[in-house]
ZAMARGU-4260 file (C-alpha; in steps of 0.2 Angstrom, whole numbers, plus 5000, padded with zeros to 4 digits):
<rodrens>
0) 5000/5000/5000 | 5007/5017/4995 | 5006/5031/5007 | 5006/5048/4999 | 5011/5060/5012
5) 5007/5075/5002 | 4989/5069/4999 | 4987/5065/5017 | 4993/5082/5022 | 4981/5090/5010
10) 4967/5080/5018 | 4972/5086/5036 | 4973/5104/5029 | 4955/5103/5022 | 4950/5095/5038
15) 4957/5111/5047 | 4948/5123/5035 | 4932/5114/5037 | 4933/5114/5056 | 4938/5132/5056
20) 4923/5136/5044 | 4911/5127/5055 | 4918/5135/5071 | 4917/5152/5063 | 4899/5151/5057
25) 4892/5143/5073 | 4903/5154/5084 | 4898/5170/5075 | 4880/5166/5076 | 4881/5162/5094
30) 4890/5179/5097 | 4878/5189/5088 | 4862/5181/5094 | 4867/5176/5112 | 4883/5183/5119
35) 4881/5201/5113 | 4863/5203/5119 | 4868/5195/5136 | 4883/5206/5138 | 4872/5222/5135
40) 4859/5215/5147 | 4872/5213/5161 | 4880/5229/5157 | 4863/5238/5159 | 4860/5228/5175
45) 4877/5234/5182 | 4873/5252/5178 | 4856/5251/5186 | 4864/5244/5202 | 4877/5258/5202
50) 4864/5271/5199 | 4852/5265/5212 | 4867/5263/5225 | 4872/5281/5221 | 4854/5287/5224
55) 4853/5278/5240 | 4839/5266/5234 | 4839/5248/5236 | 4843/5240/5219 | 4841/5223/5211
60) 4846/5209/5221 | 4864/5203/5218 | 4867/5188/5208 | 4869/5171/5216 | 4887/5165/5217
65) 4893/5153/5204 | 4892/5135/5209 | 4907/5127/5217 | 4920/5119/5205 | 4917/5102/5212
70) 4899/5103/5209 | 4902/5108/5191 | 4914/5093/5188 | 4901/5081/5196 | 4887/5088/5184
75) 4899/5086/5169 | 4902/5068/5174 | 4883/5065/5171 | 4882/5075/5155 | 4897/5066/5148
80) 4887/5051/5140 | 4875/5064/5131 | 4889/5074/5126 | 4898/5059/5118 | 4882/5054/5109
85) 4880/5072/5102 | 4898/5072/5097 | 4897/5056/5087 | 4879/5058/5080 | 4879/5077/5077
90) 4895/5087/5078 | 4906/5074/5068 | 4894/5072/5054 | 4891/5091/5054 | 4910/5094/5052
95) 4911/5081/5038 | 4897/5089/5029 | 4906/5106/5030 | 4921/5098/5023 | 4912/5090/5009
100) 4904/5107/5004 | 4921/5113/5000 | 4925/5098/4988 | 4919/5092/4971 | 4906/5079/4968
105) 4919/5065/4969 | 4926/5071/4986 | 4943/5071/4978 | 4948/5090/4974 | 4946/5105/4985
110) 4935/5118/4976 | 4934/5131/4989 | 4918/5142/4989 | 4913/5136/4972 | 4898/5126/4978
115) 4892/5140/4988 | 4893/5152/4973 | 4883/5139/4963 | 4869/5141/4976 | 4866/5158/4971
120) 4870/5158/4952 | 4858/5144/4946 | 4841/5149/4942 | 4834/5132/4948 | 4842/5134/4965
125) 4836/5152/4967 | 4819/5144/4963 | 4822/5131/4977 | 4827/5145/4989 | 4811/5155/4985
130) 4800/5140/4988 | 4808/5137/5004 | 4806/5155/5010 | 4787/5154/5004 | 4785/5138/5015
135) 4793/5146/5030 | 4783/5162/5029 | 4766/5154/5025 | 4766/5138/5035 | 4769/5145/5053
140) 4758/5159/5050 | 4743/5149/5043 | 4745/5134/5055 | 4747/5145/5071 | 4732/5156/5065
145) 4720/5142/5062 | 4726/5133/5078 | 4723/5149/5088 | 4706/5153/5081 | 4700/5135/5084
150) 4707/5134/5101 | 4697/5150/5106 | 4681/5145/5097 | 4680/5128/5105 | 4686/5133/5123
155) 4673/5127/5135 | 4661/5122/5121 | 4651/5107/5121 | 4660/5091/5115 | 4676/5101/5116
160) 4687/5085/5118 | 4679/5077/5103 | 4682/5093/5092 | 4700/5095/5098 | 4703/5076/5094
165) 4697/5078/5076 | 4708/5093/5073 | 4723/5085/5082 | 4721/5068/5073 | 4731/5073/5057
170) 4746/5077/5068 | 4748/5059/5072 | 4750/5055/5054 | 4767/5054/5046 | 4772/5066/5033
175) 4773/5052/5020 | 4756/5046/5024 | 4749/5064/5023 | 4757/5066/5006 | 4749/5051/5000
180) 4732/5055/5006 | 4732/5073/4999 | 4739/5066/4983 | 4723/5057/4981 | 4713/5072/4985
185) 4722/5082/4971 | 4721/5067/4959 | 4717/5072/4941 | 4708/5064/4927 | 4701/5071/4911
190) 4683/5078/4910 | 4677/5062/4901 | 4682/5051/4915 | 4675/5048/4932 | 4685/5059/4945
195) 4694/5050/4959 | 4701/5066/4967 | 4690/5074/4980 | 4694/5092/4975 | 4692/5089/4956
200) 4675/5080/4960 | 4669/5095/4969 | 4674/5106/4955 | 4665/5095/4942 | 4650/5095/4953
205) 4650/5114/4953 | 4651/5114/4934 | 4669/5117/4932 | 4684/5108/4923 | 4695/5097/4933
210) 4713/5104/4936 | 4730/5097/4938 | 4733/5105/4955 | 4750/5098/4958 | 4757/5102/4941
215) 4752/5120/4939 | 4766/5132/4946 | 4766/5142/4957 | 4749/5137/4964 | 4755/5119/4966
220) 4767/5125/4980 | 4752/5132/4989 | 4742/5116/4988 | 4757/5107/4996 | 4758/5120/5009
225) 4740/5116/5014 | 4746/5098/5018 | 4758/5105/5030 | 4746/5117/5038 | 4733/5102/5040
230) 4746/5093/5050 | 4753/5107/5061 | 4736/5116/5065 | 4732/5102/5077 | 4749/5104/5086
235) 4746/5123/5087 | 4728/5121/5093 | 4733/5109/5108 | 4747/5120/5114 | 4738/5136/5113
240) 4722/5129/5120 | 4732/5123/5135 | 4739/5141/5137 | 4722/5149/5136 | 4716/5137/5150
245) 4731/5142/5160 | 4726/5160/5161 | 4721/5164/5179 | 4702/5164/5182 | 4703/5180/5193
250) 4711/5190/5178 | 4697/5184/5167 | 4684/5189/5180 | 4691/5206/5183 | 4691/5210/5164
255) 4673/5205/5163 | 4669/5216/5178 | 4677/5230/5169 | 4665/5228/5155 | 4677/5222/5141
260) 4669/5213/5126 | 4674/5197/5118 | 4686/5206/5105 | 4694/5216/5119 | 4696/5201/5129
265) 4705/5192/5115 | 4717/5206/5111 | 4720/5213/5129 | 4719/5197/5140 | 4721/5181/5129
270) 4735/5187/5117 | 4747/5194/5130 | 4744/5179/5141 | 4748/5166/5128 | 4763/5175/5120
275) 4776/5163/5126 | 4766/5148/5120 | 4763/5157/5103 | 4782/5159/5101 | 4785/5141/5105
280) 4772/5136/5092 | 4779/5147/5078 | 4797/5143/5081 | 4793/5124/5082 | 4783/5124/5066
285) 4796/5135/5057 | 4810/5123/5061 | 4799/5108/5055 | 4795/5118/5039 | 4814/5122/5035
290) 4818/5103/5036 | 4803/5098/5026 | 4806/5084/5014 | 4793/5070/5015 | 4778/5079/5008
295) 4786/5086/4993 | 4795/5070/4989 | 4779/5060/4991 | 4767/5072/4982 | 4777/5078/4967
300) 4795/5071/4969 | 4801/5090/4967 | 4794/5091/4950 | 4784/5106/4942 | 4795/5119/4952
305) 4790/5112/4969 | 4808/5108/4976 | 4813/5114/4993 | 4831/5114/5000 | 4829/5097/5008
310) 4823/5088/4992 | 4836/5097/4981 | 4850/5092/4994 | 4844/5074/4992 | 4844/5075/4973
315) 4861/5083/4972 | 4870/5071/4984 | 4861/5055/4980 | 4853/5056/4963 | 4866/5066/4953
320) 4881/5062/4963 | 4886/5080/4967 | 4891/5077/4985 | 4899/5094/4986 | 4884/5104/4980
325) 4872/5093/4991 | 4883/5096/5006 | 4883/5115/5003 | 4864/5115/5003 | 4864/5105/5019
330) 4876/5118/5027 | 4865/5132/5021 | 4850/5124/5028 | 4859/5121/5045 | 4864/5140/5045
335) 4846/5145/5043 | 4840/5134/5057 | 4853/5139/5070 | 4846/5157/5073 | 4829/5150/5076
340) 4835/5138/5088 | 4846/5151/5097 | 4831/5162/5098 | 4820/5148/5106 | 4834/5144/5119
345) 4836/5162/5124 | 4817/5164/5125 | 4815/5149/5136 | 4829/5155/5147 | 4820/5172/5149
350) 4804/5163/5154 | 4814/5153/5168 | 4822/5169/5174 | 4805/5177/5175
</rodrens>
């Protein structure tokens, strides 16, 4: 077996570049979205304490001291198995994906940022990015709005449990199953034939012509979005309904004694009270939408301008053999998800502190 020292050196050099790029991207996002706001908050707190002390007024309570070093090491011992699993299952594959994004399709030659330049230079990839943006904007908004409206309408109504169970049921269906179900709903046959698709049958009964719903861009993307909203609306409804029921009864009674109507009750009492739950729902659905693959793959296989980042990543890496371009798409998707995750972590931290 021949050992090429130069080739091995190049591999280690590429590994270093990939690791450096991964650290820079993740570290930069952490600094911008977590470290910097925390630093400004602590600086403001120190100024407030100094100002209140100078004025002779009792200021905020001092922070509790840091835990002892021995306690920290003891906690680290219990965290070690989880850290090792995350390292093997998440960090190492992420670093390898970053490395591959700087290489060609055969994983042999270093191409630098060519794969990332390709992302924004191809019309079909720009279409993929546009579709993904449309998904991320539409799905969380529609699913959360429908779930919230339904939760408010059925709250304390007769047969409330049954009504919520019917809406929550699609959440228990896999994305693949939902894609197959709705593919039959959108099924198309010519006007001379008997329709098997529910939507086209309704159109024919109304005197219209059957349509190829999943082939006519850009409306086909909207019809796919309906599937995701159908799945996620039940999740939003359950979480928001629980948040509505957690509103203190004395607050509701006080508002009613003040003479507020139903609309004022919704905007002035319900919405501010369930704001943390709303944030959790929107963030969770946004992350699920960014990673969407199954529905598009099952319903259209990405044809007719319906591709999103995850499906195009799969096509480039596993169908076309372009590992570098597929990895670049994966890294780009990873970068899009990180700010949302950091925002959610910071939001949960603020809730615990409150």
